[in-house]
N, C-alpha and C positions, 0 to 999 in steps of 0.2 A: 204506902205502898213496900208489904214485906215480902223478900225473896228465902224460901225456903227449898234449898236445891231446886230440883226444875218445876216450881209450882210457886206462882206469885199470889198474894193473897193481898184482898184487899175491903176497907172497913165501910160498908155501904152509910153509916152516920157521917164519915168524914165530909167537910164541906166538898171536897175535890175528886169526890169517889168515882164520878163518872170519868176525868181526867185520867186517874190512876190506873180505872179499868179497860178503858181503849187504848193507852200505852202498853200498859202489857199484854192484854188479849193479842194487840197486833204483833207486837213482839215474838209471842210462840207461835202464832199462826205462819210467820214470817219464817221462822227458824223449821216449821214441820210441814208446812204446805209444800212439796217438794215436787219435781217433774215426775216423781212416779205416780203423781195423783192427778186424776183432773175434774172429777164432778165434786162442790160441794154439799157433803148432806150435815145439815144441822136435828142433831135429835132429842127433843123438850120430852122428858121423861117425866109424869106424874099422873094426878087425877084433879080434877075439879071436884070432886064430890069432898076433898080435906084441904081447908085449910092451906096448914102447912106442907101438903104434897102437892097443890096447886103452882109452885114457880115456875117447873116447864112446860106446861102446856100456857101460863101468861105470857111467856117466853114468845113457846112458839105462835099465840094468836099476834103478839106483838110483831114478829119478825113475815108476819102472812105480805105484809105490805113490798119486801123485796123479792123485784121480779128481775129475774137474771137466770137464762138458759140454764148456767150450769150451777146451782144452788136449788136445795130442796129442804124445803123444811116440813120437816114429821112430829107430831105433838102438839095440836093445838086444845083449846076448848070445845070446840065444833067435834074434834076427834081426835081426842089424848090417844099417849102412849103407855101403858101400864104395865103390872105384872104379869096380866091377861092375856094380851098379844104383843109384849113384845117381841117375844121368838119370833114370829108371824111380820110383823114389821123391818127386822133384819134380816129376815130373806129376802124381803121384796126389796128393804133398800141393795141385796144382796146380788137381784135379778133384775133390778131397772136403774141402777146407775153402772157408770164404766172407771173405773178402777175409784171410788169413792173415798175420799177425806170423812172424815165421820167427827162431827163434835157433837159429842153426851152433856146434857145437860141436867139437872137433877137436883132437888132439895135432900139437906140430910140431918140429923141429930149432931149437937156436939155438945165441948163442954163451953158453963155460961159464958164464960168469956170470949168465947168467939162465935156468937149468935151476931148475927150482921156480918160476920164476915164472909166475901167470895171468895173462891180458891179458882184461878186458873192454868193446868197444869197439863202436863203430858203424857200419853198412855190412855187408859181406856176407867171406865168409874166402873164401879160395882152395884149395880143399881138395887134398893129394896136392901140393902147391909145392916144398915140401922135397926130394921124391920126386923130384921130374922130372917130373909126371903133368899132363898139362891134361886139366884137371876143371872141369865148368862154379863158376863164384861161387854163392853161394849164403847168403842173412840179411839182417834187414833191422838186426839186431845180432849178433854172432859172441865168442864165449870158446875162448883158446888157450890150450892147457896146454904150457909148453917141459919134454921128459920128457928129452931128452939132447945133447949137443954136436950140432952138423952138419959133414959131411965127408966124406970121396972115399965112404967106403959105408954111403952111408945106410941100406939096409934090412940090413945086416949090426948098424949100433948101434943100431935098433929092436929088434930081435929080443934084443939084452944089456941095453934096459935094465930098472933095477932097479922091482918090483912093488911096493916098498913106494913110491916116489917116486909112480908112478902110483894107488895104491889112496888115497893122502894127497889128492892132489890131485884124485879124482871123489869121493870123501865131501864134501871142502871146499864144493866146486862146485854140485854137488846137492843138499848139506841149506842151501845158501846160496839157490837158486834153489829150493826147497821154502821156506821162510822168505819172501821175500820173494812171492811167488802165493800161500801162504796169508793174507799179510795185505793181497794187492792184491783179493783176492778178497769177505774176512770187511767189508775197506772197499766195496766196490761193489755187491757182492747185491742191493741198494736199487734197482740199477739195471738190473739182470738181464743184466748185463753177463758174468761167471761164475757161473755158478751149479754146487753141486754138482751130481753124479749121483743121482738120485732111488734110493735104498735098495730092496731089493726085502724084503718083509713076510717076517718069519719063518714057519716052518710050526707052528713050536710053538704060535700063537695057534691054528691049527686044531681044536687037542686042547685047547684050553684053555675054548673056548665052551660 
């Protein structure tokens, strides 16, 4: 795990990548999710139409299983958040959540030696910067995965990114977030900050009376 200023970097190829990511994410999450925030919003940016750009939707798809009242997931394989609807989704988040703490997740291109690196940092990310798109900055924390090298034909490079790498990064990010959120919920339920969603009673009970 590499620390650069307010950013932590983890190589997904490391044998203990999940542990390193979980520790780094938990450290920054606990530092920056303060009492001024209430809801936790995980915004996964990208499209399922491009192998290199599907990191966000894959993470969102895996995180859909988190069922807590104060945690919301935006951006999945079924309902991706991308350049065309990002502004609309940001407005929806602002309208739907009370004092949201936003964790933004996206893929990016970088130097060859940085491929496979997952960076966790404080502050917003700039979606689309790697493909010269001007989109609004978003996030109180950000997670960025370097999926391929940058160059002069970014769209072609994204299309030709290995799915194996993107899947491993998505698994590391989603599992690391899930472990941290679970521990946080378990330790803070007594304060009513994040509570599990109420379970629906089984209809089987009706026939057992």
